[in-house]
Structure formats: structure tokens, C-alpha cells
N, C-alpha and C positions, 0 to 999 in steps of 0.2 A: 269261880276261881278263874275262869278263862277271861273274865272281864278284868279282873285285878292284874292278871298277867299282861294282857294287851295294853291296859292303862300304863303299867309300870314300863313296858317296852316303849311305848310312845313317849313317855316322860323322858326316858333315858336317850331315846333318839333325838329329841328336841334339845336336850342338854348337850349332847355330843355335837350336834349341828350348830348350836350357839357357840360352842367353844371353837369351832372350825372357821367361824366368820373371819374374813380378811380383816386385818387390822389396818388402819390408816398408816401409811408410811410416815416416818418421822425424819427421813433424809432423802435428798436427791443425790445420787452418786455422780461424782465428777469423772467422765470418761476420758477426757482429752483436754489439754492445755497447749496452745500453740502461741508463740510470741508473733506479734504484729510489729513488723520493721519497716523502716524507710532508709533509703540510701542518703547519706550526707556527705557533701563534698566540702572539705575544709581547705581554704586557700592559705598558702604561706609562701614567703619570699625566699628565693634561692639566688645567692649572690656569688660571684667569683671575680677574681682580678684578671683582666685582659690586657696583654701588651698591645699598645696602639702606637704604630710608627707613622709619623707625618713629616712632610717636607717643611724645612725651615724656610720661612719667607726671606727671599734675597735682600741683603742690605744695599746691593748695587743692582737695581733692576734693569738699568740700561747698559750695564756691563762696560762702563766707561774705563775702569782700571784694566780689564783684559784687552779692550780696543786699543787704548793708548799705549799700554805696555807692548802689545804685539805690534803695533804700528811703528813704535820706536825701534824694536828689535829688527823688524823686517827692513825698515829704511837703513839701519846700520849694516845689515847684511848686503842689502841691495847696493850700498854705496861702495862696497868692496869690489864690485864687478865693473870693469871697463874704465873709460876716460872720457872726459868732456860731456857731450850731450848724451851718450850712451850710459854714462855713470849717472847722470840726472835722471834719465828714464828708469834705470834700474833701481835707483833709490826710491823714486815715487812708486814703482811697481812693487818693491819689496815692502814699503810702507803700507800699501793697500792689502797686499796678501797677508802681511804680518798682523794688520789690524782685524782682518776677518778671521784669521786663525786664533788670535788672542781672545776675540769675543766669543768664538765657539768653545775654546778650552775653558774660559771662565763660566759659560752657560752649563757646560757638563759638570763642572766642579760644584756649582751652586745647585744643580739638579740632583746631585748625589748627597747633598747635605741634609740629612734627616735627623729627627730626634725621636726616641722611643719613650713613651710614658705608660704608666700603668693606670688603668681605669676600672673602677669597680661597676660591673654591669649586673643587674638584677632582673628576674622575671618571676612571674607567678606560677606556681605548681599547685596541684590539688591533692589531698589525700582523702580517699573514699573509705567510709566506714558506715556501719549499720547502727541505727538508733532504735531501740525498742519504744514503740509508741502505746502499746497496750497488749492485751492477750484475748485471744478467742477461746472461750471456755465451752466445752460441750458437756452437758449432764444428762442423765436419764432419770425420769420421773413418770410413774405409772405407764411403763412400757414405751414411752415416747422420748426421743432424743431432741434436745433443743440446744442451740448454740447462741451464746451471747457474747458481747465484747466488753471487757473490763480493763480499767486503767491499771490496776495493780493484779499481780499474780495471786491466785487464791492460796491461802496458807493451809487450808484443810482439804480432805479427799471427798467432801460432800458439803451440800448446802442444807441447812435446816428447813423443815416443813412445818408450818403452823396453819391450822384450820384448812388443810388440804391445799395450801399455797405454798410454793417454794419461796423462801426468804432470801433474796439476793443482797449481797453486800453493796454499800453505796460506793 
């Protein structure tokens, strides 16, 4: 009877141990997914209207009108002074002084002659953004963690296992 009992217990122990045998895993659990990014600078034009003031080119560069007009006015005023030779000297001196003053007045007037126009000025500015180039995926299989890089984000929480190997998507 003892032999039957021992044999029965032995068979029972073998059956229990056979049932406890580790099963092959059917999935590898994904534990982390991180986006891999790159910084992208996108150029774009920024334009604005700017008022530009410039001097108008003189039509009488030699200031002949101011010189002649000032000379004539100065000579006329000088002629009013004195008699005879003194009057002649005053006329010439008035003409010379008037010509110099007339030339200076015309130069100042031409120097203040400006025109303002509107000009569209542009420059390039950059907008920075992040571009996702892929994903670092960490998974656990048989107690080990492994990290791979994928183009697409995984759509499941695990990868299938076939014949003891993790099957990774393309």
C-alpha cells in the first residue's frame, strides 16, 4: 500500500509541477514612448512702409538766379549812396555783396528743398518650431528593457511575441 501511495504522490507532484511550468510570453509590454524631435526654423518675409526723405536735386546748380538777382539788388541799393566816384564804388560794392548774399540765399533755399517718399522695406525673420521625426519606444521582454526607434508611434500597449522573438512593426 505504501508503494501505491508513494507512486500516487509522485505522479500528483509531477502533474502539479508540469502545470506550474512557465508559459512562453505572448507579448512584450511597451513601458515608454518618447517623441524624437528636431528644431525647424522657417523663414518668412516681414515688410513695412518707411518714409524716406531725400534732397531734391537743384535745377540751378551754379545758383545763377540768386547771384544775378542779389547782384542787381545790391547794385541798385549801392547806387543810392553818395555821388560821382563814391557812388560808382558803392554800386560795385553793393553789386558784389548782393551777388554773394543772393547766391547764399539760393543755396539755403535749394538745400531745404526735400521730398518724402514711401518705400516698402523687407527683411527675413524666422519662426522656430519642433518637428517630430520618430519615437523612442522602450519595451520589456523576459525581464529586460530594450529601446528601439520607430518612425510611427505605436498604436498598441505591447508587441506580439512569436517563437520567443518580439515581432516589431515595420
